[in-house]
N, CA, C, O and the ligand as a Tripos MOL2 file, in Angstrom:
@<TRIPOS>MOLECULE
protein
  297   295    75     0     0
PROTEIN
NO_CHARGES

@<TRIPOS>ATOM
      1 N          53.8860  -20.0850  -32.3480 N.3       1 MET1
      2 CA         53.8710  -19.7170  -30.9640 C.3       1 MET1
      3 C          53.9360  -20.8790  -30.0860 C.2       1 MET1
      4 O          54.7820  -20.9570  -29.1960 O.2       1 MET1
      5 N          53.0190  -21.8350  -30.3230 N.am      2 LEU2
      6 CA         52.9120  -23.0160  -29.4780 C.3       2 LEU2
      7 C          53.9040  -24.1500  -29.9810 C.2       2 LEU2
      8 O          54.0000  -24.4840  -31.1620 O.2       2 LEU2
      9 N          54.5870  -24.6650  -28.9940 N.am      3 ASP3
     10 CA         55.5570  -25.7170  -29.3700 C.3       3 ASP3
     11 C          54.9110  -26.9370  -29.9290 C.2       3 ASP3
     12 O          54.0600  -27.5570  -29.2920 O.2       3 ASP3
     13 N          55.2980  -27.2700  -31.0700 N.am      4 LYS4
     14 CA         54.7370  -28.5380  -31.7240 C.3       4 LYS4
     15 C          54.8800  -29.8270  -30.8830 C.2       4 LYS4
     16 O          53.9740  -30.6560  -30.7920 O.2       4 LYS4
     17 N          55.9890  -29.9310  -30.3230 N.am      5 SER5
     18 CA         56.0860  -31.1920  -29.5440 C.3       5 SER5
     19 C          55.1160  -31.1230  -28.2280 C.2       5 SER5
     20 O          54.6530  -32.1320  -27.6970 O.2       5 SER5
     21 N          54.8990  -29.9120  -27.8190 N.am      6 LEU6
     22 CA         53.9440  -29.8300  -26.7670 C.3       6 LEU6
     23 C          52.5430  -30.1750  -27.2780 C.2       6 LEU6
     24 O          51.8070  -30.8960  -26.6040 O.2       6 LEU6
     25 N          52.1960  -29.7160  -28.3570 N.am      7 LEU7
     26 CA         50.9200  -30.0320  -28.9510 C.3       7 LEU7
     27 C          50.7060  -31.5220  -29.0910 C.2       7 LEU7
     28 O          49.5890  -32.0090  -28.9230 O.2       7 LEU7
     29 N          51.7720  -32.2540  -29.4000 N.am      8 GLU8
     30 CA         51.6420  -33.7350  -29.6320 C.3       8 GLU8
     31 C          51.3970  -34.4350  -28.4120 C.2       8 GLU8
     32 O          50.8420  -35.5320  -28.4640 O.2       8 GLU8
     33 N          51.7620  -33.9080  -27.2540 N.am      9 ILE9
     34 CA         51.5020  -34.7090  -25.9710 C.3       9 ILE9
     35 C          50.1480  -34.2160  -25.3280 C.2       9 ILE9
     36 O          49.6330  -34.8070  -24.3790 O.2       9 ILE9
     37 N          49.6340  -33.1440  -25.8840 N.am     10 MET10
     38 CA         48.3780  -32.6230  -25.2200 C.3      10 MET10
     39 C          47.2380  -33.2910  -25.8080 C.2      10 MET10
     40 O          47.1820  -33.5280  -27.0150 O.2      10 MET10
     41 N          46.2680  -33.6200  -24.9320 N.am     11 VAL11
     42 CA         45.1100  -34.3890  -25.3930 C.3      11 VAL11
     43 C          43.9270  -33.6680  -24.7510 C.2      11 VAL11
     44 O          44.1090  -32.9510  -23.7670 O.2      11 VAL11
     45 N          42.6870  -33.8470  -25.3030 N.am     12 CYS12
     46 CA         41.4830  -33.3350  -24.7740 C.3      12 CYS12
     47 C          41.3200  -34.0670  -23.4040 C.2      12 CYS12
     48 O          41.4420  -35.2880  -23.2990 O.2      12 CYS12
     49 N          41.0460  -33.2630  -22.4010 N.am     13 PRO13
     50 CA         40.8530  -33.8230  -20.9930 C.3      13 PRO13
     51 C          39.5730  -34.5430  -20.8940 C.2      13 PRO13
     52 O          39.3580  -35.2610  -19.9170 O.2      13 PRO13
     53 N          38.7530  -34.4110  -21.7860 N.am     14 HIS14
     54 CA         37.3460  -34.9280  -21.8130 C.3      14 HIS14
     55 C          37.3780  -36.3110  -22.4520 C.2      14 HIS14
     56 O          37.0280  -37.3220  -21.8430 O.2      14 HIS14
     57 N          37.8130  -36.3060  -23.7020 N.am     15 CYS15
     58 CA         37.8000  -37.5960  -24.4270 C.3      15 CYS15
     59 C          39.1340  -38.1690  -24.6880 C.2      15 CYS15
     60 O          39.2160  -39.2420  -25.2850 O.2      15 CYS15
     61 N          40.2130  -37.5240  -24.2790 N.am     16 LYS16
     62 CA         41.5630  -37.9820  -24.3620 C.3      16 LYS16
     63 C          42.0410  -38.1030  -25.9180 C.2      16 LYS16
     64 O          43.0080  -38.7840  -26.2610 O.2      16 LYS16
     65 N          41.2780  -37.3920  -26.7540 N.am     17 GLY17
     66 CA         41.6120  -37.3470  -28.0950 C.3      17 GLY17
     67 C          42.5920  -36.2380  -28.4610 C.2      17 GLY17
     68 O          42.8540  -35.3660  -27.6330 O.2      17 GLY17
     69 N          43.1280  -36.2420  -29.6470 N.am     18 GLY18
     70 CA         44.1230  -35.2310  -30.0380 C.3      18 GLY18
     71 C          43.5690  -33.9210  -30.2310 C.2      18 GLY18
     72 O          42.4030  -33.7610  -30.5920 O.2      18 GLY18
     73 N          44.4100  -32.9270  -29.9900 N.am     19 LEU19
     74 CA         43.8540  -31.5350  -30.2190 C.3      19 LEU19
     75 C          44.4980  -30.9020  -31.3880 C.2      19 LEU19
     76 O          45.6320  -31.2560  -31.7140 O.2      19 LEU19
     77 N          43.8110  -29.9250  -32.0890 N.am     20 THR20
     78 CA         44.3340  -29.2200  -33.1260 C.3      20 THR20
     79 C          44.5310  -27.7340  -32.7620 C.2      20 THR20
     80 O          43.6300  -27.1180  -32.1920 O.2      20 THR20
     81 N          45.7690  -27.1240  -33.1060 N.am     21 TYR21
     82 CA         45.9950  -25.8460  -32.6480 C.3      21 TYR21
     83 C          45.4450  -24.8170  -33.6190 C.2      21 TYR21
     84 O          45.7880  -24.7930  -34.8010 O.2      21 TYR21
     85 N          44.5850  -23.9750  -33.0840 N.am     22 ASN22
     86 CA         44.0430  -22.8520  -33.9740 C.3      22 ASN22
     87 C          44.8130  -21.5620  -33.5930 C.2      22 ASN22
     88 O          44.5780  -20.8870  -32.5910 O.2      22 ASN22
     89 N          45.7400  -21.3130  -34.5010 N.am     23 ALA23
     90 CA         46.5320  -20.0740  -34.2270 C.3      23 ALA23
     91 C          45.7620  -18.7730  -34.3150 C.2      23 ALA23
     92 O          46.0610  -17.8170  -33.6000 O.2      23 ALA23
     93 N          44.7920  -18.7370  -35.1700 N.am     24 GLN24
     94 CA         43.9870  -17.5850  -35.3700 C.3      24 GLN24
     95 C          43.2220  -17.1200  -34.0680 C.2      24 GLN24
     96 O          43.2260  -15.9570  -33.6630 O.2      24 GLN24
     97 N          42.5670  -18.1740  -33.4650 N.am     25 ASP25
     98 CA         41.7810  -17.9020  -32.3090 C.3      25 ASP25
     99 C          42.5160  -18.2140  -30.9660 C.2      25 ASP25
    100 O          41.9930  -18.0570  -29.8630 O.2      25 ASP25
    101 N          43.8330  -18.6890  -31.1840 N.am     26 GLN26
    102 CA         44.5910  -19.0400  -29.9630 C.3      26 GLN26
    103 C          43.7070  -20.0760  -29.1110 C.2      26 GLN26
    104 O          43.3910  -19.8310  -27.9470 O.2      26 GLN26
    105 N          43.3560  -21.1800  -29.7380 N.am     27 GLU27
    106 CA         42.6070  -22.1890  -29.0780 C.3      27 GLU27
    107 C          43.1170  -23.5560  -29.5010 C.2      27 GLU27
    108 O          43.7120  -23.7640  -30.5590 O.2      27 GLU27
    109 N          42.8340  -24.4540  -28.5950 N.am     28 LEU28
    110 CA         43.2050  -25.8820  -28.9670 C.3      28 LEU28
    111 C          41.7870  -26.5630  -29.2130 C.2      28 LEU28
    112 O          40.9030  -26.5260  -28.3570 O.2      28 LEU28
    113 N          41.6540  -27.1150  -30.3030 N.am     29 VAL29
    114 CA         40.3450  -27.6260  -30.7140 C.3      29 VAL29
    115 C          40.3080  -29.1310  -30.6680 C.2      29 VAL29
    116 O          41.1620  -29.8040  -31.2450 O.2      29 VAL29
    117 N          39.2240  -29.7050  -29.9170 N.am     30 CYS30
    118 CA         38.9940  -31.0750  -30.0320 C.3      30 CYS30
    119 C          37.9920  -31.2710  -31.1530 C.2      30 CYS30
    120 O          36.8280  -30.9060  -30.9880 O.2      30 CYS30
    121 N          38.3700  -31.8040  -32.2260 N.am     31 LYS31
    122 CA         37.5200  -31.8180  -33.4140 C.3      31 LYS31
    123 C          36.3760  -32.9320  -33.1840 C.2      31 LYS31
    124 O          35.2760  -32.8250  -33.7260 O.2      31 LYS31
    125 N          36.6860  -33.9180  -32.4120 N.am     32 VAL32
    126 CA         35.6880  -34.9700  -32.2030 C.3      32 VAL32
    127 C          34.4360  -34.4050  -31.4260 C.2      32 VAL32
    128 O          33.2970  -34.7430  -31.7470 O.2      32 VAL32
    129 N          34.6580  -33.6490  -30.5340 N.am     33 GLU33
    130 CA         33.6620  -33.1280  -29.6590 C.3      33 GLU33
    131 C          33.3120  -31.6180  -29.8930 C.2      33 GLU33
    132 O          32.4110  -31.0520  -29.2750 O.2      33 GLU33
    133 N          34.0520  -31.0480  -30.7820 N.am     34 GLN34
    134 CA         33.8050  -29.6770  -31.1580 C.3      34 GLN34
    135 C          33.9900  -28.7740  -29.8630 C.2      34 GLN34
    136 O          33.1920  -27.8730  -29.6060 O.2      34 GLN34
    137 N          35.0130  -29.0460  -29.1160 N.am     35 PHE35
    138 CA         35.3250  -28.2020  -28.0120 C.3      35 PHE35
    139 C          36.5670  -27.4030  -28.3010 C.2      35 PHE35
    140 O          37.4920  -27.9060  -28.9370 O.2      35 PHE35
    141 N          36.6090  -26.1580  -27.8430 N.am     36 ALA36
    142 CA         37.8450  -25.3120  -28.1170 C.3      36 ALA36
    143 C          38.3650  -24.9200  -26.6850 C.2      36 ALA36
    144 O          37.5960  -24.4100  -25.8700 O.2      36 ALA36
    145 N          39.6450  -25.1610  -26.4050 N.am     37 TYR37
    146 CA         40.2260  -24.8270  -25.2090 C.3      37 TYR37
    147 C          41.0210  -23.5960  -25.4060 C.2      37 TYR37
    148 O          41.7800  -23.5350  -26.3730 O.2      37 TYR37
    149 N          40.9170  -22.5990  -24.5690 N.am     38 PRO38
    150 CA         41.6470  -21.2860  -24.7220 C.3      38 PRO38
    151 C          43.1280  -21.4010  -24.3830 C.2      38 PRO38
    152 O          43.5260  -22.1830  -23.5190 O.2      38 PRO38
    153 N          43.9260  -20.6130  -25.0760 N.am     39 ILE39
    154 CA         45.3100  -20.5100  -24.6840 C.3      39 ILE39
    155 C          45.6000  -19.1100  -24.0790 C.2      39 ILE39
    156 O          45.4630  -18.0870  -24.7500 O.2      39 ILE39
    157 N          45.9890  -19.1040  -22.8410 N.am     40 ARG40
    158 CA         46.1420  -17.8010  -22.2000 C.3      40 ARG40
    159 C          47.5840  -17.5510  -21.8640 C.2      40 ARG40
    160 O          48.2380  -18.3390  -21.1800 O.2      40 ARG40
    161 N          48.0770  -16.4000  -22.3770 N.am     41 ASP41
    162 CA         49.5100  -16.1700  -22.1380 C.3      41 ASP41
    163 C          50.3400  -17.3300  -22.6130 C.2      41 ASP41
    164 O          51.3620  -17.6370  -22.0000 O.2      41 ASP41
    165 N          49.9570  -17.9650  -23.6430 N.am     42 GLY42
    166 CA         50.7940  -18.9770  -24.1510 C.3      42 GLY42
    167 C          50.5990  -20.3210  -23.4560 C.2      42 GLY42
    168 O          51.2900  -21.2770  -23.8070 O.2      42 GLY42
    169 N          49.7480  -20.4320  -22.5500 N.am     43 ILE43
    170 CA         49.5540  -21.6110  -21.7170 C.3      43 ILE43
    171 C          48.1560  -22.1140  -22.0110 C.2      43 ILE43
    172 O          47.1520  -21.4490  -21.7590 O.2      43 ILE43
    173 N          48.1380  -23.3450  -22.5680 N.am     44 PRO44
    174 CA         46.8760  -24.0150  -22.9030 C.3      44 PRO44
    175 C          46.0950  -24.2610  -21.6130 C.2      44 PRO44
    176 O          46.6170  -24.8370  -20.6580 O.2      44 PRO44
    177 N          44.8390  -23.8180  -21.6000 N.am     45 VAL45
    178 CA         43.9410  -24.2740  -20.4220 C.3      45 VAL45
    179 C          43.0350  -25.4130  -20.7250 C.2      45 VAL45
    180 O          41.9040  -25.2750  -21.1910 O.2      45 VAL45
    181 N          43.6090  -26.5650  -20.4290 N.am     46 LEU46
    182 CA         42.9150  -27.7940  -20.7630 C.3      46 LEU46
    183 C          41.9370  -28.2130  -19.6710 C.2      46 LEU46
    184 O          42.1120  -29.2290  -18.9980 O.2      46 LEU46
    185 N          40.9210  -27.4030  -19.5250 N.am     47 LEU47
    186 CA         39.9280  -27.7020  -18.5150 C.3      47 LEU47
    187 C          38.5010  -27.6910  -19.2560 C.2      47 LEU47
    188 O          38.1510  -26.8030  -20.0330 O.2      47 LEU47
    189 N          37.7910  -28.7180  -18.9280 N.am     48 VAL48
    190 CA         36.5570  -28.9460  -19.5960 C.3      48 VAL48
    191 C          35.6920  -27.7000  -19.3360 C.2      48 VAL48
    192 O          35.0170  -27.1990  -20.2360 O.2      48 VAL48
    193 N          35.7270  -27.2330  -18.1380 N.am     49 GLU49
    194 CA         34.9130  -26.1000  -17.6660 C.3      49 GLU49
    195 C          35.2300  -24.8000  -18.3850 C.2      49 GLU49
    196 O          34.4050  -23.8870  -18.4230 O.2      49 GLU49
    197 N          36.4060  -24.7180  -18.9470 N.am     50 GLU50
    198 CA         36.9280  -23.5450  -19.7330 C.3      50 GLU50
    199 C          36.6850  -23.7010  -21.1010 C.2      50 GLU50
    200 O          36.8240  -22.7210  -21.8320 O.2      50 GLU50
    201 N          36.3360  -24.8070  -21.5730 N.am     51 ALA51
    202 CA         36.1890  -25.1370  -23.0470 C.3      51 ALA51
    203 C          35.0060  -24.4330  -23.6520 C.2      51 ALA51
    204 O          33.9550  -24.3150  -23.0220 O.2      51 ALA51
    205 N          35.1600  -23.9920  -24.8000 N.am     52 ARG52
    206 CA         33.9990  -23.4720  -25.5330 C.3      52 ARG52
    207 C          33.5070  -24.3840  -26.5350 C.2      52 ARG52
    208 O          34.2960  -25.0760  -27.1780 O.2      52 ARG52
    209 N          32.2450  -24.4380  -26.7170 N.am     53 THR53
    210 CA         31.6300  -25.3550  -27.7060 C.3      53 THR53
    211 C          31.4730  -24.6860  -28.9880 C.2      53 THR53
    212 O          30.9080  -23.5970  -29.0860 O.2      53 THR53
    213 N          32.0000  -25.3660  -30.0400 N.am     54 ILE54
    214 CA         32.0020  -24.7860  -31.3380 C.3      54 ILE54
    215 C          30.5460  -25.1790  -31.8640 C.2      54 ILE54
    216 O          30.2660  -26.3300  -32.1980 O.2      54 ILE54
    217 N          29.6800  -24.1540  -31.9040 N.am     55 ALA55
    218 CA         28.3000  -24.5020  -32.2960 C.3      55 ALA55
    219 C          28.0980  -24.7080  -33.7630 C.2      55 ALA55
    220 O          27.3000  -25.5540  -34.1680 O.2      55 ALA55
    221 N          28.8080  -23.9490  -34.5780 N.am     56 GLN56
    222 CA         28.5260  -24.1330  -35.9690 C.3      56 GLN56
    223 C          28.9740  -25.4820  -36.4570 C.2      56 GLN56
    224 O          29.8120  -26.1560  -35.8590 O.2      56 GLN56
    225 N          28.3290  -25.8740  -37.6600 N.am     57 SER57
    226 CA         28.8270  -27.0840  -38.2670 C.3      57 SER57
    227 C          30.2090  -26.8890  -38.7570 C.2      57 SER57
    228 O          30.5630  -25.7830  -39.1660 O.2      57 SER57
    229 N          31.0040  -27.9010  -38.7370 N.am     58 GLY58
    230 CA         32.4010  -27.7410  -39.1420 C.3      58 GLY58
    231 C          33.3150  -27.4200  -37.9130 C.2      58 GLY58
    232 O          32.8400  -27.1470  -36.8110 O.2      58 GLY58
    233 N          34.5930  -27.4690  -38.1590 N.am     59 ASP59
    234 CA         35.5080  -27.1150  -37.1910 C.3      59 ASP59
    235 C          35.9120  -25.6580  -37.2160 C.2      59 ASP59
    236 O          35.2950  -24.8430  -37.9030 O.2      59 ASP59
    237 N          36.8950  -25.3490  -36.5040 N.am     60 ALA60
    238 CA         37.4100  -23.9140  -36.5100 C.3      60 ALA60
    239 C          38.0210  -23.5710  -37.7690 C.2      60 ALA60
    240 O          37.8790  -22.4300  -38.2090 O.2      60 ALA60
    241 N          38.6750  -24.4250  -38.3850 N.am     61 GLU61
    242 CA         39.3360  -24.2390  -39.7630 C.3      61 GLU61
    243 C          38.1330  -23.8730  -40.7830 C.2      61 GLU61
    244 O          38.2390  -22.9700  -41.6120 O.2      61 GLU61
    245 N          37.0770  -24.6040  -40.6440 N.am     62 HIS62
    246 CA         35.9140  -24.3680  -41.4860 C.3      62 HIS62
    247 C          35.3530  -23.0690  -41.3190 C.2      62 HIS62
    248 O          34.9120  -22.3990  -42.2530 O.2      62 HIS62
    249 N          35.3720  -22.7090  -40.0950 N.am     63 LYS63
    250 CA         34.8060  -21.3260  -39.7030 C.3      63 LYS63
    251 C          35.4740  -20.1900  -40.4760 C.2      63 LYS63
    252 O          34.8430  -19.2770  -41.0100 O.2      63 LYS63
    253 N          36.8170  -20.3220  -40.4930 N.am     64 ALA64
    254 CA         37.6550  -19.3690  -41.2050 C.3      64 ALA64
    255 C          37.3300  -19.5150  -42.6980 C.2      64 ALA64
    256 O          37.3050  -18.5140  -43.4150 O.2      64 ALA64
    257 N          37.1020  -20.6380  -43.1410 N.am     65 ASP65
    258 CA         36.7700  -20.7590  -44.5580 C.3      65 ASP65
    259 C          35.4730  -20.0770  -44.9500 C.2      65 ASP65
    260 O          35.3230  -19.4970  -46.0250 O.2      65 ASP65
    261 N          34.5350  -20.1860  -43.9980 N.am     66 VAL66
    262 CA         33.1930  -19.5510  -44.3200 C.3      66 VAL66
    263 C          33.2340  -18.1110  -44.3120 C.2      66 VAL66
    264 O          32.5270  -17.4490  -45.0730 O.2      66 VAL66
    265 N          34.1010  -17.5540  -43.4120 N.am     67 ILE67
    266 CA         34.2310  -16.0900  -43.3900 C.3      67 ILE67
    267 C          34.7730  -15.5750  -44.5910 C.2      67 ILE67
    268 O          34.3290  -14.5200  -45.0440 O.2      67 ILE67
    269 N          35.8100  -16.2820  -45.2450 N.am     68 SER68
    270 CA         36.5380  -15.7840  -46.3660 C.3      68 SER68
    271 C          35.9170  -16.3040  -47.6580 C.2      68 SER68
    272 O          36.4150  -16.0240  -48.7490 O.2      68 SER68
    273 N          34.8650  -17.0360  -47.5370 N.am     69 MET69
    274 CA         34.1930  -17.6800  -48.6630 C.3      69 MET69
    275 C          33.5340  -16.7090  -49.5100 C.2      69 MET69
    276 O          32.7030  -15.9360  -49.0320 O.2      69 MET69
    277 N          33.8480  -16.6950  -50.7400 N.am     70 LYS70
    278 CA         33.1640  -15.8120  -51.7730 C.3      70 LYS70
    279 C          32.5920  -16.7720  -52.8510 C.2      70 LYS70
    280 O          33.2640  -17.6440  -53.4020 O.2      70 LYS70
    281 N          31.2440  -16.5130  -53.1010 N.am     71 LYS71
    282 CA         30.6340  -17.4550  -53.9760 C.3      71 LYS71
    283 C          30.7520  -17.0060  -55.4740 C.2      71 LYS71
    284 O          29.8660  -17.2160  -56.3030 O.2      71 LYS71
    285 N          31.8070  -16.4360  -55.7100 N.am     72 ASP72
    286 CA         32.0270  -15.9870  -57.1100 C.3      72 ASP72
    287 C          32.8840  -16.8570  -57.9920 C.2      72 ASP72
    288 O          33.3090  -16.4630  -59.0770 O.2      72 ASP72
    289 N          33.1280  -18.0690  -57.4860 N.am     73 GLU73
    290 CA         33.8060  -19.0730  -58.3140 C.3      73 GLU73
    291 C          32.8120  -20.0380  -58.9030 C.2      73 GLU73
    292 O          32.0690  -20.7040  -58.1820 O.2      73 GLU73
    293 N          32.8030  -20.1080  -60.1570 N.am     74 SER74
    294 CA         31.7180  -21.0350  -60.8110 C.3      74 SER74
    295 C          32.2120  -22.3990  -61.0080 C.2      74 SER74
    296 O          31.4820  -23.2530  -61.5120 O.2      74 SER74
    297 ZN         37.4340  -34.1320  -26.6480 Zn       75 ZN75
@<TRIPOS>BOND
     1     1     2 1
     2     2     3 1
     3     3     4 2
     4     3     5 am
     5     5     6 1
     6     6     7 1
     7     7     8 2
     8     7     9 am
     9     9    10 1
    10    10    11 1
    11    11    12 2
    12    11    13 am
    13    13    14 1
    14    14    15 1
    15    15    16 2
    16    15    17 am
    17    17    18 1
    18    18    19 1
    19    19    20 2
    20    19    21 am
    21    21    22 1
    22    22    23 1
    23    23    24 2
    24    23    25 am
    25    25    26 1
    26    26    27 1
    27    27    28 2
    28    27    29 am
    29    29    30 1
    30    30    31 1
    31    31    32 2
    32    31    33 am
    33    33    34 1
    34    34    35 1
    35    35    36 2
    36    35    37 am
    37    37    38 1
    38    38    39 1
    39    39    40 2
    40    39    41 am
    41    41    42 1
    42    42    43 1
    43    43    44 2
    44    43    45 am
    45    45    46 1
    46    46    47 1
    47    47    48 2
    48    47    49 am
    49    49    50 1
    50    50    51 1
    51    51    52 2
    52    51    53 am
    53    53    54 1
    54    54    55 1
    55    55    56 2
    56    55    57 am
    57    57    58 1
    58    58    59 1
    59    59    60 2
    60    59    61 am
    61    61    62 1
    62    62    63 1
    63    63    64 2
    64    63    65 am
    65    65    66 1
    66    66    67 1
    67    67    68 2
    68    67    69 am
    69    69    70 1
    70    70    71 1
    71    71    72 2
    72    71    73 am
    73    73    74 1
    74    74    75 1
    75    75    76 2
    76    75    77 am
    77    77    78 1
    78    78    79 1
    79    79    80 2
    80    79    81 am
    81    81    82 1
    82    82    83 1
    83    83    84 2
    84    83    85 am
    85    85    86 1
    86    86    87 1
    87    87    88 2
    88    87    89 am
    89    89    90 1
    90    90    91 1
    91    91    92 2
    92    91    93 am
    93    93    94 1
    94    94    95 1
    95    95    96 2
    96    95    97 am
    97    97    98 1
    98    98    99 1
    99    99   100 2
   100    99   101 am
   101   101   102 1
   102   102   103 1
   103   103   104 2
   104   103   105 am
   105   105   106 1
   106   106   107 1
   107   107   108 2
   108   107   109 am
   109   109   110 1
   110   110   111 1
   111   111   112 2
   112   111   113 am
   113   113   114 1
   114   114   115 1
   115   115   116 2
   116   115   117 am
   117   117   118 1
   118   118   119 1
   119   119   120 2
   120   119   121 am
   121   121   122 1
   122   122   123 1
   123   123   124 2
   124   123   125 am
   125   125   126 1
   126   126   127 1
   127   127   128 2
   128   127   129 am
   129   129   130 1
   130   130   131 1
   131   131   132 2
   132   131   133 am
   133   133   134 1
   134   134   135 1
   135   135   136 2
   136   135   137 am
   137   137   138 1
   138   138   139 1
   139   139   140 2
   140   139   141 am
   141   141   142 1
   142   142   143 1
   143   143   144 2
   144   143   145 am
   145   145   146 1
   146   146   147 1
   147   147   148 2
   148   147   149 am
   149   149   150 1
   150   150   151 1
   151   151   152 2
   152   151   153 am
   153   153   154 1
   154   154   155 1
   155   155   156 2
   156   155   157 am
   157   157   158 1
   158   158   159 1
   159   159   160 2
   160   159   161 am
   161   161   162 1
   162   162   163 1
   163   163   164 2
   164   163   165 am
   165   165   166 1
   166   166   167 1
   167   167   168 2
   168   167   169 am
   169   169   170 1
   170   170   171 1
   171   171   172 2
   172   171   173 am
   173   173   174 1
   174   174   175 1
   175   175   176 2
   176   175   177 am
   177   177   178 1
   178   178   179 1
   179   179   180 2
   180   179   181 am
   181   181   182 1
   182   182   183 1
   183   183   184 2
   184   183   185 am
   185   185   186 1
   186   186   187 1
   187   187   188 2
   188   187   189 am
   189   189   190 1
   190   190   191 1
   191   191   192 2
   192   191   193 am
   193   193   194 1
   194   194   195 1
   195   195   196 2
   196   195   197 am
   197   197   198 1
   198   198   199 1
   199   199   200 2
   200   199   201 am
   201   201   202 1
   202   202   203 1
   203   203   204 2
   204   203   205 am
   205   205   206 1
   206   206   207 1
   207   207   208 2
   208   207   209 am
   209   209   210 1
   210   210   211 1
   211   211   212 2
   212   211   213 am
   213   213   214 1
   214   214   215 1
   215   215   216 2
   216   215   217 am
   217   217   218 1
   218   218   219 1
   219   219   220 2
   220   219   221 am
   221   221   222 1
   222   222   223 1
   223   223   224 2
   224   223   225 am
   225   225   226 1
   226   226   227 1
   227   227   228 2
   228   227   229 am
   229   229   230 1
   230   230   231 1
   231   231   232 2
   232   231   233 am
   233   233   234 1
   234   234   235 1
   235   235   236 2
   236   235   237 am
   237   237   238 1
   238   238   239 1
   239   239   240 2
   240   239   241 am
   241   241   242 1
   242   242   243 1
   243   243   244 2
   244   243   245 am
   245   245   246 1
   246   246   247 1
   247   247   248 2
   248   247   249 am
   249   249   250 1
   250   250   251 1
   251   251   252 2
   252   251   253 am
   253   253   254 1
   254   254   255 1
   255   255   256 2
   256   255   257 am
   257   257   258 1
   258   258   259 1
   259   259   260 2
   260   259   261 am
   261   261   262 1
   262   262   263 1
   263   263   264 2
   264   263   265 am
   265   265   266 1
   266   266   267 1
   267   267   268 2
   268   267   269 am
   269   269   270 1
   270   270   271 1
   271   271   272 2
   272   271   273 am
   273   273   274 1
   274   274   275 1
   275   275   276 2
   276   275   277 am
   277   277   278 1
   278   278   279 1
   279   279   280 2
   280   279   281 am
   281   281   282 1
   282   282   283 1
   283   283   284 2
   284   283   285 am
   285   285   286 1
   286   286   287 1
   287   287   288 2
   288   287   289 am
   289   289   290 1
   290   290   291 1
   291   291   292 2
   292   291   293 am
   293   293   294 1
   294   294   295 1
   295   295   296 2
@<TRIPOS>SUBSTRUCTURE
     1 MET1         2 RESIDUE 1 A MET
     2 LEU2         6 RESIDUE 1 A LEU
     3 ASP3        10 RESIDUE 1 A ASP
     4 LYS4        14 RESIDUE 1 A LYS
     5 SER5        18 RESIDUE 1 A SER
     6 LEU6        22 RESIDUE 1 A LEU
     7 LEU7        26 RESIDUE 1 A LEU
     8 GLU8        30 RESIDUE 1 A GLU
     9 ILE9        34 RESIDUE 1 A ILE
    10 MET10       38 RESIDUE 1 A MET
    11 VAL11       42 RESIDUE 1 A VAL
    12 CYS12       46 RESIDUE 1 A CYS
    13 PRO13       50 RESIDUE 1 A PRO
    14 HIS14       54 RESIDUE 1 A HIS
    15 CYS15       58 RESIDUE 1 A CYS
    16 LYS16       62 RESIDUE 1 A LYS
    17 GLY17       66 RESIDUE 1 A GLY
    18 GLY18       70 RESIDUE 1 A GLY
    19 LEU19       74 RESIDUE 1 A LEU
    20 THR20       78 RESIDUE 1 A THR
    21 TYR21       82 RESIDUE 1 A TYR
    22 ASN22       86 RESIDUE 1 A ASN
    23 ALA23       90 RESIDUE 1 A ALA
    24 GLN24       94 RESIDUE 1 A GLN
    25 ASP25       98 RESIDUE 1 A ASP
    26 GLN26      102 RESIDUE 1 A GLN
    27 GLU27      106 RESIDUE 1 A GLU
    28 LEU28      110 RESIDUE 1 A LEU
    29 VAL29      114 RESIDUE 1 A VAL
    30 CYS30      118 RESIDUE 1 A CYS
    31 LYS31      122 RESIDUE 1 A LYS
    32 VAL32      126 RESIDUE 1 A VAL
    33 GLU33      130 RESIDUE 1 A GLU
    34 GLN34      134 RESIDUE 1 A GLN
    35 PHE35      138 RESIDUE 1 A PHE
    36 ALA36      142 RESIDUE 1 A ALA
    37 TYR37      146 RESIDUE 1 A TYR
    38 PRO38      150 RESIDUE 1 A PRO
    39 ILE39      154 RESIDUE 1 A ILE
    40 ARG40      158 RESIDUE 1 A ARG
    41 ASP41      162 RESIDUE 1 A ASP
    42 GLY42      166 RESIDUE 1 A GLY
    43 ILE43      170 RESIDUE 1 A ILE
    44 PRO44      174 RESIDUE 1 A PRO
    45 VAL45      178 RESIDUE 1 A VAL
    46 LEU46      182 RESIDUE 1 A LEU
    47 LEU47      186 RESIDUE 1 A LEU
    48 VAL48      190 RESIDUE 1 A VAL
    49 GLU49      194 RESIDUE 1 A GLU
    50 GLU50      198 RESIDUE 1 A GLU
    51 ALA51      202 RESIDUE 1 A ALA
    52 ARG52      206 RESIDUE 1 A ARG
    53 THR53      210 RESIDUE 1 A THR
    54 ILE54      214 RESIDUE 1 A ILE
    55 ALA55      218 RESIDUE 1 A ALA
    56 GLN56      222 RESIDUE 1 A GLN
    57 SER57      226 RESIDUE 1 A SER
    58 GLY58      230 RESIDUE 1 A GLY
    59 ASP59      234 RESIDUE 1 A ASP
    60 ALA60      238 RESIDUE 1 A ALA
    61 GLU61      242 RESIDUE 1 A GLU
    62 HIS62      246 RESIDUE 1 A HIS
    63 LYS63      250 RESIDUE 1 A LYS
    64 ALA64      254 RESIDUE 1 A ALA
    65 ASP65      258 RESIDUE 1 A ASP
    66 VAL66      262 RESIDUE 1 A VAL
    67 ILE67      266 RESIDUE 1 A ILE
    68 SER68      270 RESIDUE 1 A SER
    69 MET69      274 RESIDUE 1 A MET
    70 LYS70      278 RESIDUE 1 A LYS
    71 LYS71      282 RESIDUE 1 A LYS
    72 ASP72      286 RESIDUE 1 A ASP
    73 GLU73      290 RESIDUE 1 A GLU
    74 SER74      294 RESIDUE 1 A SER
    75 ZN75       297 GROUP 0 **** ****
């Protein structure tokens, strides 16, 4: 959905760090600060006041891992 070249030029407005695209949640994630910026109608909203803090340990990708995690592998 989101243009990769667009992603490369987008940075966190807070720390100016790189962002990771989370296609599942339609968010751009600043892994350094654990902020997630929403993407609305395909337009990234890179505003600190719109950002969501990722409270759990680990990043958004980890969150998906936890949900699908099954402790049946020994
Ligand atoms: Zn940041």
